[in-house]
LUMMILO-395375 format. One record per residue (C-alpha): residue number from 1; z negated, x, y. Coordinates in steps of 0.05 Angstrom, whole numbers, always signed. Layout:
# LUMMILO-395375
k,zz,xx,yy
NUM,Z,X,Y
...
This chain:
# LUMMILO-395375
k,zz,xx,yy
1,+173,+236,+1410
2,+169,+165,+1437
3,+100,+135,+1430
4,+93,+71,+1390
5,+71,+7,+1426
6,+5,+5,+1388
7,-10,+77,+1406
8,+3,+61,+1479
9,-41,-1,+1475
10,-99,+36,+1444
11,-92,+90,+1498
12,-91,+36,+1551
13,-155,+7,+1524
14,-187,+76,+1526
15,-164,+83,+1599
16,-197,+17,+1615
17,-262,+40,+1583
18,-260,+105,+1622
19,-245,+71,+1689
20,-291,+11,+1682
21,-354,+32,+1646
22,-382,-38,+1643
23,-324,-60,+1599
24,-327,+1,+1553
25,-359,-37,+1494
26,-304,-89,+1499
27,-250,-35,+1505
28,-276,-3,+1442
29,-277,-68,+1402
30,-210,-97,+1422
31,-157,-98,+1367
32,-81,-105,+1374
33,-32,-142,+1330
34,+43,-141,+1337
35,+72,-211,+1337
36,+143,-210,+1364
37,+160,-279,+1336
38,+104,-321,+1366
39,+84,-280,+1427
40,+135,-271,+1483
41,+89,-225,+1523
42,+15,-215,+1505
43,-42,-262,+1487
44,-116,-254,+1472
45,-155,-298,+1423
46,-229,-315,+1419
47,-240,-259,+1369
48,-219,-205,+1419
49,-152,-192,+1384
50,-93,-182,+1430
51,-25,-201,+1400
52,+34,-169,+1434
53,+110,-168,+1437
54,+137,-99,+1425
55,+193,-105,+1476
56,+145,-131,+1530
57,+98,-72,+1520
58,+153,-20,+1523
59,+180,-44,+1590
60,+113,-31,+1624
61,+92,+35,+1654
62,+27,+66,+1630
63,-10,+44,+1692
64,+17,-27,+1687
65,-1,-30,+1613
66,-73,-9,+1627
67,-76,-63,+1681
68,-49,-116,+1634
69,-98,-96,+1578
70,-154,-103,+1629
71,-125,-171,+1648
72,-130,-194,+1575
73,-201,-166,+1568
74,-223,-203,+1630
75,-196,-268,+1601
76,-243,-257,+1542
77,-302,-230,+1582
78,-298,-289,+1630
79,-303,-338,+1572
80,-237,-371,+1589
81,-227,-399,+1519
82,-292,-439,+1521
83,-283,-458,+1594
84,-214,-487,+1580
85,-238,-525,+1519
86,-295,-556,+1560
87,-255,-569,+1623
88,-255,-641,+1648
89,-181,-630,+1666
90,-162,-604,+1597
91,-120,-665,+1579
92,-95,-684,+1648
93,-69,-617,+1674
94,-17,-577,+1635
95,-44,-516,+1597
96,+4,-472,+1637
97,-30,-492,+1701
98,-99,-476,+1672
99,-73,-408,+1652
100,-47,-394,+1723
101,-115,-413,+1751
102,-149,-365,+1703
103,-100,-311,+1722
104,-114,-320,+1796
105,-189,-315,+1782
106,-185,-248,+1747
107,-125,-214,+1780
108,-163,-207,+1846
109,-203,-152,+1811
110,-147,-112,+1780
111,-104,-57,+1812
112,-35,-34,+1791
113,-13,-102,+1765
114,+62,-116,+1761
115,+92,-150,+1822
116,+97,-219,+1789
117,+21,-224,+1778
118,-9,-289,+1803
119,-57,-276,+1861
120,-92,-323,+1909
121,-55,-297,+1969
122,+12,-315,+1939
123,-10,-388,+1934
124,-44,-390,+2002
125,-111,-399,+1967
126,-178,-367,+1988
127,-195,-304,+1949
128,-248,-294,+1895
129,-259,-365,+1874
130,-271,-390,+1803
131,-219,-414,+1753
132,-245,-485,+1761
133,-237,-482,+1837
134,-166,-454,+1832
135,-149,-508,+1781
136,-168,-563,+1830
137,-126,-529,+1884
138,-67,-523,+1837
139,-75,-596,+1818
140,-72,-616,+1891
141,-13,-571,+1901
142,+24,-605,+1843
143,+10,-674,+1872
144,+38,-652,+1938
145,+101,-626,+1903
146,+113,-688,+1861
147,+82,-661,+1798
148,+115,-592,+1803
149,+74,-529,+1809
150,+83,-493,+1874
151,+87,-418,+1884
152,+77,-373,+1824
153,+115,-340,+1768
154,+184,-368,+1756
155,+243,-353,+1712
156,+247,-332,+1640
157,+179,-309,+1612
158,+216,-254,+1574
159,+235,-224,+1641
160,+164,-225,+1670
161,+121,-163,+1670
162,+56,-203,+1668
163,+33,-241,+1606
164,+52,-315,+1608
165,+6,-369,+1579
166,-35,-314,+1547
167,-96,-352,+1523
168,-90,-358,+1447
169,-131,-418,+1424
170,-109,-419,+1351
171,-170,-426,+1306
172,-217,-431,+1365
173,-288,-455,+1353
174,-353,-450,+1392
175,-384,-397,+1348
176,-351,-341,+1388
177,-396,-357,+1447
178,-456,-323,+1415
179,-413,-262,+1400
180,-388,-260,+1472
181,-459,-266,+1499
182,-482,-209,+1455
183,-424,-166,+1479
184,-440,-182,+1552
185,-512,-162,+1541
186,-488,-97,+1510
187,-443,-85,+1570
188,-503,-94,+1616
189,-546,-48,+1575
190,-490,+3,+1571
191,-481,+3,+1646
192,-555,+8,+1658
193,-564,+68,+1612
194,-501,+104,+1632
195,-515,+177,+1648
196,-477,+242,+1653
197,-445,+235,+1584
198,-376,+204,+1581
199,-386,+129,+1580
200,-330,+117,+1531
201,-353,+171,+1483
202,-424,+147,+1487
203,-404,+76,+1471
204,-363,+99,+1412
205,-422,+141,+1387
206,-470,+82,+1391
207,-421,+34,+1358
208,-404,+82,+1302
209,-478,+90,+1286
210,-479,+16,+1268
211,-451,+19,+1198
212,-449,-43,+1156
213,-446,-48,+1081
214,-374,-44,+1060
215,-381,-108,+1020
216,-397,-147,+1084
217,-338,-117,+1121
218,-290,-127,+1062
219,-307,-201,+1057
220,-305,-213,+1132
221,-236,-181,+1139
222,-207,-222,+1082
223,-238,-286,+1110
224,-209,-270,+1178
225,-140,-259,+1148
226,-143,-326,+1112
227,-162,-360,+1177
228,-102,-328,+1210
229,-56,-353,+1156
230,-83,-424,+1160
231,-84,-424,+1236
232,-11,-404,+1246
233,-4,-329,+1237
234,+32,-341,+1172
235,+76,-295,+1133
236,+116,-336,+1083
237,+165,-393,+1082
238,+185,-435,+1023
239,+251,-407,+997
240,+266,-468,+955
241,+241,-539,+945
242,+188,-552,+894
243,+150,-613,+871
244,+100,-606,+928
245,+143,-587,+987
246,+212,-599,+1015
247,+255,-538,+1030
248,+241,-520,+1103
249,+272,-451,+1118
250,+261,-457,+1193
251,+188,-477,+1189
252,+133,-427,+1172
253,+79,-457,+1128
254,+20,-428,+1091
255,+30,-420,+1017
256,-20,-459,+974
257,-30,-449,+900
258,-73,-503,+867
259,-100,-520,+936
260,-119,-448,+949
261,-89,-405,+1004
262,-46,-350,+974
263,-53,-280,+1004
264,-25,-213,+982
265,-76,-157,+988
266,-63,-82,+979
267,-122,-35,+971
268,-112,+40,+981
269,-172,+72,+949
270,-191,+144,+962
271,-210,+174,+894
272,-220,+245,+919
273,-288,+277,+927
274,-351,+234,+924
275,-313,+168,+927
276,-294,+175,+854
277,-365,+160,+830
278,-367,+94,+870
279,-298,+66,+856
280,-311,+28,+792
281,-373,-5,+820
282,-335,-24,+883
283,-280,-57,+841
284,-331,-100,+806
285,-361,-124,+871
286,-291,-137,+900
287,-272,-179,+840
288,-335,-221,+844
289,-323,-235,+918
290,-249,-252,+909
291,-265,-300,+853
292,-314,-338,+898
293,-268,-343,+959
294,-224,-405,+964
295,-159,-368,+958
296,-109,-342,+907
297,-102,-267,+918
298,-46,-224,+892
299,-76,-155,+891
300,-44,-86,+889
301,-90,-27,+881
302,-68,+44,+895
303,-115,+101,+876
304,-98,+160,+920
305,-120,+230,+934
306,-54,+261,+954
307,-13,+231,+897
308,-13,+157,+879
309,-34,+120,+817
310,-12,+47,+819
311,-57,-4,+784
312,-15,-66,+777
313,-36,-137,+792
314,-111,-138,+795
315,-174,-100,+780
316,-174,-51,+722
317,-246,-54,+701
318,-235,-27,+630
319,-233,+46,+649
320,-296,+86,+634
321,-287,+130,+695
322,-238,+136,+752
323,-181,+183,+736
324,-164,+222,+799
325,-91,+230,+814
326,-108,+304,+828
327,-57,+315,+882
328,-93,+376,+908
329,-118,+345,+973
330,-130,+280,+1009
331,-74,+240,+1041
332,-83,+165,+1048
333,-16,+163,+1083
334,+15,+174,+1014
335,-9,+104,+994
336,+24,+73,+1056
337,+89,+109,+1042
338,+85,+84,+970
339,+79,+12,+994
340,+139,+22,+1040
341,+182,+57,+988
342,+168,+5,+934
343,+176,-54,+982
344,+108,-83,+965
345,+99,-146,+1007
346,+27,-147,+1031
347,-6,-192,+1082
348,-64,-144,+1089
349,-74,-70,+1072
350,-144,-41,+1067
351,-152,+35,+1064
352,-221,+56,+1038
353,-235,+130,+1049
354,-294,+176,+1061
355,-258,+238,+1088
356,-209,+265,+1138
357,-138,+250,+1120
358,-69,+253,+1152
359,-35,+188,+1172
360,+39,+170,+1177
361,+72,+188,+1243
362,+99,+141,+1267
363,+50,+92,+1237
364,+70,+46,+1179
365,+47,-26,+1175
366,+7,-20,+1239
367,+1,-95,+1246
368,-32,-107,+1179
369,-71,-43,+1161
370,-146,-32,+1170
371,-188,+28,+1151
372,-259,+26,+1123
373,-294,+93,+1125
374,-364,+121,+1122
375,-343,+181,+1163
376,-314,+152,+1227
377,-328,+214,+1269
378,-268,+251,+1239
379,-222,+190,+1239
380,-161,+201,+1283
381,-112,+150,+1256
382,-74,+94,+1292
383,-105,+36,+1253
384,-167,-6,+1268
385,-227,+29,+1237
386,-291,-3,+1210
387,-350,+44,+1201
388,-384,+25,+1135
389,-434,+50,+1084
390,-404,+61,+1015
391,-464,+87,+978
392,-536,+63,+969
393,-562,+83,+1038
């Protein structure tokens, strides 16, 4: 069976962590989001999320894909987002030229890159210089060529096997610097303490021990999704004119309701086993958080063990206890199949489970599904996982 692009990307990140132990913490944290419409190749943002074009990923070999994932991680680890935003040449040299200079800086350290990768030798530049130094050299090269960039990638970006203009600056702010510095310190500590145990497995073990209260993670994920919608990763267009907006079928805009961002959220709640005692309390906390946030949320809740109970449009807080669907097992994939079969349009799907469960193969809604679990050691699904604490501990 052909492997999905996201499965190949997650495997590539794992290969990077195994091959380059210093970058293991970053390889564990990186997330992937399919974005065929806005991303011709691949791009990394300041939150360590790599958006990718499915066709671009599938034309790379496994070794090339691992090299390209490392390329994107090095953009992030070298602080290229902040360095670009603070560059004295930010407004005088095209962004594309900045991106080429960054590529030259990091590609000197990566093997197995596709043939069209920008390297210092191809430009006649000295090796292992900084992005800023290469930018000055490229600027001089452009002046010598009458404003045109000299040697480098040419042709249709869709035909390239290296990411083109892959620094995603949507929603950038300076707050990510502290997060990056913390990650770099963790990389140093990880490298210093590396022993005979597998570096990748050890990093995962340490990270999974850091469980946050599910309420914190829940709110952070929703806030991040709203930021995406506002910043350009938007999922709706206006189908008809209304008193606020003119009909613009070719332009993607965020939907606002009474000046609040509208988002469709689906929650797949595991009601098997011990989760059943916590569910009502969790709903109450969710509702209080959603009411505070500056957004209008259309909520679908599916209670699932192996069968599905659909609670329509909001939080049912009038039940005395959670009524299990009693499907005779645990299968969170049943909830995802339900969403697909009933054509439920969701911007974000959160699966909240405390036990081992099968997942759809091939994955469904891989670009918009996240899993919150207090038992990450048994998780083997294809979706981003957030280790959390559901109970009182």
